[in-house]
C-alpha positions in Angstrom: -29.4 12.4 -20.8 -30.6 9.9 -18.5 -30.4 6.5 -19.7 -33.7 4.8 -18.3 -37.4 6.7 -17.2 -37.9 8.2 -13.7 -39.7 5.1 -12.8 -36.8 2.7 -13.3 -34.4 4.8 -11.5 -36.6 4.7 -8.9 -36.8 1.3 -8.7 -33.2 0.9 -8.6 -32.4 3.5 -5.6 -35.9 3.1 -4.0 -34.1 0.4 -1.4 -36.8 0.9 1.7 -39.1 0.1 -1.3 -37.0 -3.5 -2.3 -36.7 -4.6 1.2 -39.9 -5.2 3.2 -38.3 -6.3 6.2 -36.1 -2.2 5.8 -38.3 -0.9 8.9 -37.6 -4.3 11.2 -33.9 -3.8 10.3 -33.5 -0.3 10.9 -35.4 -0.9 14.7 -32.9 -3.4 15.1 -30.0 -1.2 14.3 -31.5 1.8 17.1 -31.7 -0.8 19.8 -28.2 -2.4 19.2 -27.1 1.3 18.9 -28.4 2.2 22.3 -27.6 -1.5 23.8 -23.8 -0.4 22.4 -23.7 3.0 24.0 -25.0 1.9 27.3 -22.2 -1.1 27.3 -19.1 0.2 25.9 -16.3 2.4 27.0 -15.6 5.9 25.3 -17.4 9.4 24.7 -20.4 10.7 22.8 -20.8 13.8 21.1 -17.7 15.2 20.5 -17.1 18.3 18.8 -14.8 18.2 15.4 -16.9 21.8 14.4 -18.5 24.8 15.2 -21.9 23.2 13.3 -24.4 21.7 14.9 -23.7 18.4 13.3 -20.3 18.5 13.7 -19.9 15.8 16.3 -18.9 12.4 17.3 -18.8 9.0 19.2 -16.1 7.5 20.2 -15.7 4.2 21.7 -12.3 2.2 23.1 -11.1 -1.3 23.9 -12.0 -2.3 27.3 -7.7 -2.6 27.5 -6.4 0.5 26.6 -2.7 0.3 25.9 -0.1 0.7 28.3 2.6 3.6 28.2 4.9 2.7 25.6 2.6 -0.2 24.1 1.6 0.9 20.3 -1.2 2.5 19.3 -4.7 1.0 18.2 -5.9 1.3 14.7 -9.0 3.5 14.0 -11.8 2.5 12.0 -13.8 5.7 11.2 -17.5 4.6 10.4 -19.6 6.8 8.0 -23.1 6.3 8.0 -25.5 5.9 5.2 -28.7 7.8 4.5 -28.5 9.3 0.9 -26.8 12.3 2.6 -30.5 13.1 3.9 -31.7 10.9 6.6 -30.0 8.7 9.6 -27.3 9.8 12.0 -24.3 8.2 13.9 -26.8 7.5 16.9 -28.3 5.0 14.0 -25.2 2.9 14.3 -23.3 2.4 17.1 -24.6 -1.3 16.5 -21.5 -1.3 14.2 -18.9 -0.8 16.8 -19.0 -3.4 19.6 -17.1 -6.4 17.6 -14.6 -4.0 16.1 -13.6 -2.8 19.5 -13.6 -6.4 21.3 -11.2 -6.9 18.4 -8.7 -4.2 19.5 -9.8 -1.3 17.5 -10.9 2.1 18.5 -14.1 3.2 16.8 -15.3 6.6 15.8 -18.6 7.2 14.5 -19.1 10.7 12.8 -22.6 12.8 12.6 -23.2 15.4 9.4 -25.5 18.0 8.4 -28.3 16.1 5.6 -29.7 17.2 2.7 -31.7 19.8 1.5 -30.4 21.9 4.6 -26.8 21.5 2.7 -25.3 19.9 0.0 -23.4 17.1 -0.5 -20.1 18.8 -1.2 -20.5 20.4 2.2 -21.4 16.7 3.4 -18.1 15.5 1.8 -15.9 18.4 3.1 -17.5 18.0 7.2 -16.2 14.5 6.6 -12.8 15.5 5.8 -12.7 18.2 8.6 -14.3 15.1 10.7 -11.0 12.8 9.3 -8.3 15.6 10.3 -9.9 15.8 13.7 -9.9 12.1 14.3 -6.0 11.9 13.0 -5.1 14.4 15.4 -6.8 13.6 18.3 -6.6 9.8 17.4 -3.7 9.7 20.3 -6.2 10.9 23.2 -7.8 7.8 22.9 -4.5 5.5 22.9 -5.1 5.1 19.0 -2.5 5.4 16.5 -3.0 8.0 13.9 -1.0 6.4 11.4 -3.5 3.4 11.2 -6.9 5.1 10.1 -9.3 3.5 8.6 -12.5 5.1 6.7 -15.1 3.0 6.7 -18.8 3.7 4.7 -22.8 2.6 3.8 -24.4 3.5 1.2 -24.2 7.2 0.5 -20.9 6.7 3.4 -19.0 4.4 1.2 -19.3 7.2 -1.4 -17.8 9.8 1.2 -15.2 7.4 2.2 -14.3 7.1 -1.2 -14.4 10.6 -1.6 -11.4 10.8 1.4 -9.4 8.4 -0.5 -9.1 11.1 -3.1 -8.6 14.2 -0.7 -5.4 16.1 -0.7 -5.4 16.4 2.6 -1.8 19.4 3.1 -4.7 21.5 0.9 -7.1 21.0 3.7 -4.3 21.9 6.1 -0.8 22.4 6.3 -0.6 19.7 9.7 -1.9 16.8 7.5 0.1 14.3 5.8 -0.3 12.9 2.7 -1.7 9.9 3.9 -4.0 10.0 6.2 -5.8 7.0 5.4 -4.7 3.7 5.5 -7.2 2.2 3.3 -11.0 2.6 3.1 -14.4 0.3 2.7 -17.2 1.1 0.9 -20.6 -1.0 1.5 -23.0 -0.3 -1.4 -21.1 2.6 -2.4 -21.9 5.2 -4.6 -19.6 6.1 -6.7 -21.4 7.8 -9.9 -24.3 10.2 -8.9 -25.6 11.0 -12.4 -27.9 8.3 -12.0 -29.0 9.7 -8.6 -30.0 12.9 -10.3 -32.3 11.1 -12.1 -33.8 9.5 -9.5 -36.9 11.9 -8.4 -37.1 10.9 -4.9 -33.9 11.5 -4.0 -33.4 14.6 -6.5 -35.8 16.7 -4.7 -33.4 16.8 -1.4 -30.1 16.8 -3.1 -31.0 19.0 -6.0 -27.9 18.3 -8.1 -27.0 19.9 -11.2 -24.8 18.2 -14.2 -21.7 20.1 -12.4 -22.2 19.0 -8.7 -22.4 14.9 -10.1 -18.2 15.7 -11.9 -17.8 17.2 -8.9 -19.2 14.8 -6.8 -18.8 11.1 -8.4 -15.3 9.4 -7.7 -15.4 6.9 -10.2 -14.2 9.6 -12.7 -11.2 11.2 -10.4 -7.9 10.1 -11.0 -7.1 6.8 -9.3 -5.9 8.0 -5.5 -2.3 8.5 -5.5 -1.4 8.5 -1.7 -3.8 7.1 0.6 -4.6 3.5 0.9 -6.7 1.1 -0.7 -10.5 0.6 -1.4 -12.4 -2.6 -0.7 -15.6 -2.4 -2.5 -18.1 -4.7 -1.6 -22.2 -5.1 -2.1 -25.0 -7.3 -1.1 -25.8 -10.2 -3.7 -29.4 -9.6 -3.7 -29.2 -5.5 -4.1 -30.5 -4.0 -7.4 -28.3 -4.0 -10.9 -27.7 -0.3 -10.3 -25.9 -1.5 -7.1 -24.0 -4.1 -8.1 -22.8 -2.0 -11.3 -21.4 0.9 -9.0 -19.9 -2.1 -6.7 -17.9 -2.8 -10.2 -17.6 0.7 -11.9 -15.2 1.7 -9.2 -12.9 -1.2 -9.8 -13.6 -0.9 -13.5 -11.9 2.9 -13.2 -9.3 3.0 -10.6 -8.1 -0.3 -11.5 -7.2 -3.0 -9.3 -3.8 -2.0 -7.6 -6.3 0.9 -5.8 -9.1 -1.7 -5.4 -7.9 -4.9 -4.8 -10.8 -6.3 -3.1 -14.3 -6.1 -5.6 -16.7 -8.9 -4.1 -20.2 -9.5 -3.7 -21.7 -10.5 -0.1 -23.6 -13.6 -0.5 -27.4 -13.2 0.6 -27.2 -9.8 1.8 -29.8 -7.1 0.6 -28.7 -3.0 1.0 -29.9 -3.3 4.6 -28.4 -6.2 5.9 -24.8 -5.8 4.3 -24.1 -3.5 7.1 -24.9 -6.4 9.4 -21.9 -8.3 7.7 -19.8 -5.8 8.7 -20.6 -5.6 11.9 -20.8 -9.9 12.2 -17.5 -10.6 13.9 -17.5 -13.4 11.2 -18.8 -11.1 8.5 -16.8 -11.0 5.4 -16.9 -7.6 5.2 -15.9 -7.8 8.7 -12.5 -9.6 7.6 -12.0 -7.3 5.4 -12.2 -4.4 7.2 -9.6 -6.1 9.9 -7.2 -6.8 7.3 -7.3 -2.6 6.7 -6.9 -2.2 10.6 -4.0 -4.9 10.3 -6.0 -6.7 12.6 -5.9 -9.9 10.3 -4.1 -11.7 8.1 -4.5 -12.4 5.0 -8.0 -11.5 2.5 
């Protein structure tokens, strides 16, 4: 049974209502993303599957590694939008600082609810990561240094991917496909989402689906790398709880980083990842092997 009424869940999870400047921030993301696509080297709309949304954008460092040089680490960024909104074109702005640091950045698209369910999206992202592993070297990337990061629903998908048994997906995939993952404002327990009317209308979660799709209650991942879990200090009680929950459930060895980003709300925390001086950016660089310490 729900622990709170519908209005409480709506207040906790309706971030656009909680953050008055959300429309301005989303518009700034779109403008910065268009500028990134104009200014960065790479390829847009590469296909990782047969579905209409099965595409990725790839951004590469300006000075590719020469013959015999080690490949660049690869950051795969998965966008948020409660599995029902936004797309990769809104999130190219995450790439420039990582590209300047020497990483290949891949931003995948996925189908949106209610046309598909969250389980379909999770499998889409697993197929996208398999595609990245197979093709990383095509852009000077190192397939043994793939890190996945995601925001909000994308943070949920990043945690799901850490739990993926890759050889069960395809026989050519390694057991440890991911070097690590970073979740910003991630959603790890989907039962409250099922109880939030404005989301449930599109997501149509059942109790069985919640059990299948809540990574907080999965066994601790054994073969992929660690998870860094971060959340904005100005986010709702529920987002703060979700961030702590994954640490409590998976333990500090699987989630060595569980932090609150000062001064950030649900939207501005993504700017902290895109900012070369940001706390989240630094944790991502550490996972990619581009910065020592933590």
